Every structure is written in structure tokens, then in C-alpha cells.
N, C-alpha and C positions, 0 to 999 in steps of 0.2 A: 160850228160857230158861224153866226150870221155875219154877212159882209160888213155891216156897220160896226159890229163888235171888233172885227179885225182892224178896221180903220181907226177905231178909237185907241187901239194899242199904239198908234203913232204918238200919242201923248207921252209915251216913254221918252221921247226926245227932249221933253221938258227937263229931264234930269241931266242933260248934256252939260249944262252950266255947272252942276255940282261935281261932275266927274273930274274937273280940273281944280276944284276948290281945296287943294292940298296946302298945308302950311308951307311957306317958303321962307328961306333965310333972306336977309336984306339984300345980299348980292344976287343979281338975277341969274347967275350961273352956278349957284350952290344948291345942293340937295337939302332936304329938310333937316338933316343932322349937321349942317354947316360945312360939309365936305364938298369938294368940287363935283359938279354933276352936269347933267344935260341942261338944267335950268328951265326957266319959264318964259324966256324972251326970244329964243332963237326961232327963226322961221323953219318951215318944212325943208326948204332947200339947204339952209345952214345946218340943220340936224343931220341931213343926209351926207353933207360934205365932211362931217366929223370923221367918217370912216376912211377918208382919203387925206385927212389933214396932215400937213407937214409941221404944224406947231407942236413943240415938245410937250407943253402943258396939256394941250387937248389930247394928244396921243396917250400921255400917262393917265389922264382922267378916264379915257375910254378903256384902256387896258386894265385899269383898276376895277372898273365895273364888270368887265367881261370875266376877269379872273376870280371874282368872288365865289362863284359856284364851285370851281375847282378847288380853291383853298378850303372851303368848308367840307367838301367831299374827302379831302386828305385827312382833316381833323376827325371827321366821322369815322373813317376807316381805322385811325389810330385807336379810337374808343372801342370799335368792334374787336380789334385784336386784344385789347386789354380785357374785354368781357369774355372772350373765348378762353384766355389764359386763366381767368378767375372761375371758369366753369359755369357761367350764367346761362349760356345757350343750352348746354347739356342739361342743366337743372330743370329748365322750363320746357325742354324738348322742342326748341324752335331753331330755325336755320338762319334767320337774318335779323337785322336791327329793328326793322319795322315790326316784325312778329314779336320780338322781345318787348318792345315798348307797348304793344297792344296787350300782351299777356300780363304786364306788370300789375295793373289794378286787380285782376283776379288773384294773382299770387299774393298781393298784400292782404286780401281778405282771407287767405288760407295759410298765412305764414306759420301759424302755430303748428298746423299739421305737417308742413314741410320741415320745420326745424325739429319737430318731434320724431322724425325718422332717425335722428341721431347720426353719429359718425361724421364722415366727410360731407355727406349730403346736408345734414343739419347745420353744420358750420357754414357751408356755402350759402345756404338759404338765409341764415342770419346775416351774413355779410352783404348779400344782395339787398335785403330789406333795409339795412342801415347805410347803404351806399348813397350818400346825398349827391355825389357828383353825377351818378346815373340819373337820379330824379331831376336834377337841374338840366342836364343835357337833354333829357326826354322832352322837357318843356321848351327848351331853346330850339330843338330840331322839329318840333311839331308842325311849324309853318314853313320849313325850309323848302320843300318841294314846290309849294305854291309860289313863294316869293322868287325862287330861282326861275320858275316858268315865266313869271311876269317879266323878269329882266330879259330872258332869252327871247320871248315873243315880241316884246317892245323893241328891242334892238334889231331883231330880224326884220320887222316892218320898216323901221327907219332906214336900215341898210338897203332893203329891197327897193325903197323909193329912190335911192341914188344909183344902185347897181342893177336893179331889176326893172320891173314894169309897174310896181305899185304906185298909185297916185294918191298923195295925201295933201289935204288942205292944211293951212297953217294951224288953225285951231285944233284939228284932229292930231296933228303931229305934236303939238304942245301937250295935249292930254296924254298922249303916249309917253312923252318924255317925263311928265309928272308921275305917271305910273312907275316908270323905270327908276326914277329918283327915289320914290317912296320905298320900293322894294329894296333898292340898293342900301338905303339907310338902315333898314331892318336887318339885312344880311351882314352889313359891316358890324353891327352890334353883336350879332350871333357869332361872327368870326372871332371877335375880341374875347367873348365869353368862353367859347370853346377852347381858345388858346389858354385862357386862365385856368380852365378845368382839366388841362392835360394831365395824364397819369405821370407822376414823377418817380414812383417807386418808394416815396416817403410814406411810411405807414401812419405818420402823425400829421400829414398834410390836411388842411381844412377840407372837410367833406368826405374823407375816406372813412370806412367803417370804424367806429369806436370800439376798441378791443374790450373795454369794460362793459359796454352795452351789449356787445356780442355775447359775452359770457352770461350776462344777465338774461338775455333772451333765450339762450340755450337751456339755462337752468329753469326758466319759466315754463318752457315747453315740456321739459322732462318731469315736472312736478305732478302732472296727471290731473290737476284740478282745472277743468275747462273754464268754469265761471271766473275763478280767480285769475287764470291766465289771460282771459280776454279783458278783464278790468285793468290788469297791470299793463297789458299791451296798449290799451288806450292811453294810459299815462305816459308810456314810452313814446308813443306817437306824438303826444303833445310836446315832449322834450325835443324830439327829433324835428318837429315843425318849427319850434323856436330857433333851433340851430340852423335849419334850412333858410328861415327868413333872414337871419343875420348874414348868411352867405349870399343870398340873393340880393341883399341890399348893396353889395359891392359890385354887382354885375351891371352891364350896360343894357341888356335886353329889356328888363322890366321897366327901366326909366324911359328908354326910347319908345317902347310899345305904348306906355301910358301917354307920352307926349303926342304920339301919332295916332292915338285911338280914334279920334274924330275922322282923320283922313282915311284910315282903314275902313271905318264904318261907311263913309261916303262911297268909297270904292266898292265895297261889298254890296251896298244898296244899288249902285248903278249897274253892276253886273247882274244882280237879281232882276232888276227891272227890265234890262235889255233881253234877258232870257225869256221873259213873258211873251215876247213877240214870236218866239219860235213855233209854238203850236199853230198859230194863225198863218205863218208863212208856209209851213209844211202842208197845211190844208189847202192853201191857194195853189200850190204847185201841182199840176196834173200828174206828174211822174212819180210823186211820192206815194207811199202807202196811204197816208192820211188824205192826200189829194184825190186818190182814186175812190176813196170812201166818203168824199165830201158831201155835205147835205145839198139838197136841190138848189138852194139860193146861190150856192157857189158853183156847183157842177154845171148849172145852166149858163153861166157867164161865158163869153167868148174867151178862147184860150189866151189871146194877147192881153185881155184885161186881167186875167188871173195872174199871168206872169208880171204884168206891170204893177199890180197891187203888191205882189210878193216882193218885188225889187224895192218898191218904195218903203215897205215895212222894214226890210233888211237894212237898207241904207240908213234909215232913221234910227234903228236900234244900234247899228254900228257906231253912230255918232255918240252914243252913250257908253258902249263897251267896244272899243276898237280892236280888242284882242280876242274876241269871241270867234273860235274856229268855225263852228257850225253856221253862224250868221254869215261869215265870209264865204263859205262854200255855197250856201243857198243863194247868196247874192250873185255868185258866178253862174249858177244854174239858170236863174232868171235872166241875167244879162245875155247868156248864150242864145236865148230865144228872141231877145228884143234888140240887142245893140250890135255895134260893129266890132271888128276884131280887136281894136285897141282897148275898148272897155272890157271885153271878155277876158283878154289877156291880163289886164290890170286886176280884175276881180279874182280870177283863179290864181294868179301869182301871189296875191295877198294870202289866200288860204294856204298855198304851198309854203310861203315864208313862215307862217305860224306853225307849220308841221315840220320845219327844219329842212325843207326840200328846195333846192335851187335848180331850175331847169337847165342852166348852163354849166352846172358842176355835177357830173354823174357820180362823184364820190358821195354825194348826199343821198343818193337813192340806189346806187349799185349794190346788189346783193340783199337789198331790203325788200321784204314782202309788202307791196303797196296795197292799201285798201282800194276798194272800188272808187271811192271819192278821190283819193290821191291819184289813181291811174287816170281818171277822167280829167282832172285839173291839169296834170302834167301834159297829157296829150293835147289839151286845148292850148296851153301856153306854147308848146313846141310846134304846133301845127299852123299857128297864125303866121302870116307872111312877115317879112322884115319890117321893123318899126323904127323910125327915126325919132329919137328922144330929143 
């Protein structure tokens, strides 16, 4: 990549203004769903202080956000137990929920063959196919890991700015807060819906496999007429789809997702744009594989210029996506060559915070196999002399 091309990637920072363009409620301290959140008006210092706040309302708000991931994991585990009891994992020969969800589309395309095996296997396959609660949970949980990571990463940076060495400007901290509030709103909707979809043991509860349709599907598979079976299966799918739509209309996730679709698109676009800077940064850094193979117009630059250009690109891209782990690490690498201990510590501590590692709390890395990047960052943060904040 030519140097001028690398520098043109700085235009990615032009999207920084869109990264905070999430819809906000009228109250400056509410999340997009109208619930208490980090808000859009607190300064970086105020956001950091929330983690030490003595105000009951602020403590409850923060605890509610932090607890979302655990609440959903409990509800997800309840569903896993119900699926194991129903024999779904055994039927599709998978071991965990993610594999089950990934295997479901293939199973749907082969359901006649599965049901046609007859006996307990056939009945189990019919019930899996007709289980609307599983279909709805699958859609609700599809983005769970991503949104949970957004909350974890955003809170980790804000907390590290108060209790660690991360340095955040007000605009950057507010963009992070907006990301946390957006994901929190989506996770709250997911939690409500997963609670509504809990297995009750009631065979007639909405979304549970319809016994009449189950018998119909078993008879269809046993008839032995493949063309007729697939035609009638399509009609059954249509009926099932209408029932699923009625159930989905009572859930929160579809409505909240539709209302926040623009905000999610802006977030995704900002993350994609920031990631475009990564190849250029790697090529500029002499110690990376790409940097060692850099074309002559970059390889011939003085080392300090290469590191300086790389740091500038990384900082500009982080203004667009402040939660990008690799950008944070590469900014630390460039800073280690150019800047003093305070800046190096701040850059590498940012990366560690995103990785869930706190240099002053060995519980966060004791017994953990650290990557080469984590090891380097941790050593840099711990080796720098005392810093007065």
C-alpha cells in the first residue's frame, strides 16, 4: 500500500460523528429504550466515577447493566436443559446450543427424512420442527454474544479510565456510553422475551409443538410419496409461519430491533470503516509480518516515521470505533517506540481492559494462557514506573 493511500484512510475519522448518532430518549441519562442508562451528557470523568458512586439510583442503574449478561446466560441454560430433556441435541448429534442453532436450517430442509425414520426419533424430529419457542429463541439469541461483548468492553474502558490508566476524552467516552446504552437496550428486550418463552411444562402453552400438527407431519412422512410430502410440508410451514408471526408480535425484541435499526447500522458501519485502517497500520509497523514485507515506498521510510504514521492512523480509527481490540494494541505498539511511559501505559492498558485483564488484579489473568500480545501489554503496563493520576 502506498503511503498516501495509508494516510487517506485517516478519512475514516470523518465517521466519528456518526458513531454517537444513536437515538436518545428525552432525558439525557436514559438509554434508547427509555430505561436509566449511562446517557449522552456525562463527561469522561463523570462516567468513570459511576463505578464508585454512592448514589443509590446510579448504583442500581450500573448493576442492572452489568447483570444483563448473567441473567440471559441463566435463561439460555434453562433452554439448554429443556432441549436436552426433549432429545434435540441427541437427534442432531450436537453438543451445545450454538451447534444446535447452526444445525437447525439443515434439519428443516431434511425434516421429512428425519421424521420418516419413525418411532421415538420421528416423533422427536416432528416436535423439534414444530417448536416455535426454539425458533424464536434462536433469533433472539443470535446477537447475544455481540451485544454482551459491547457492554463488557464499553464498561471495561470506562472503568479503566477511573481505576486504571486509560485516558479518554469526553467525546470518546460519550461514544462508548452510547454503545453501551444501545446494547443494553437490546439485551433488556432479549431478557424479557426469553423470560416470556420459558418452558412451563404446559403442553398447550403458545409456541409449544402442536400435537395435531405433529401427528400430521408424522403421517405425511410415513406416506412414502416424496412430491406430495414436500408440497404439504410447504403448506404446513406457511401455517407455522403465521403462528410464529403472531407470537413474535407479542415480543419486545422485534419492536426494539426495528426502532434501533438505524443506530445498529451506524454502529456497524463505523466498526467496518475503522477496521479498514488495520491493513495500513500493520504495513507501517516494522515488527509485523506485513511491515517486514512492506513495499519500498514504506520500507524506505525512517522507522520513527513509520511508527508515527501508524500511531496517527490507529488513533484516528479508534475515534470511530473505540472498542476495537487490535487497533488498541497496535496503538500501544507504536506508542512504545515513540512516546513516554504514561502514554505507553495508557495505550496498552486500554487493550488489556478490552481483553478483561487488569494489571493490578491477578485474578483476571492468573491461570490464564496469555497470548503474545496480552503478555507484552501486561509487561509494559506493570513495568512502567509509578504514575500519579
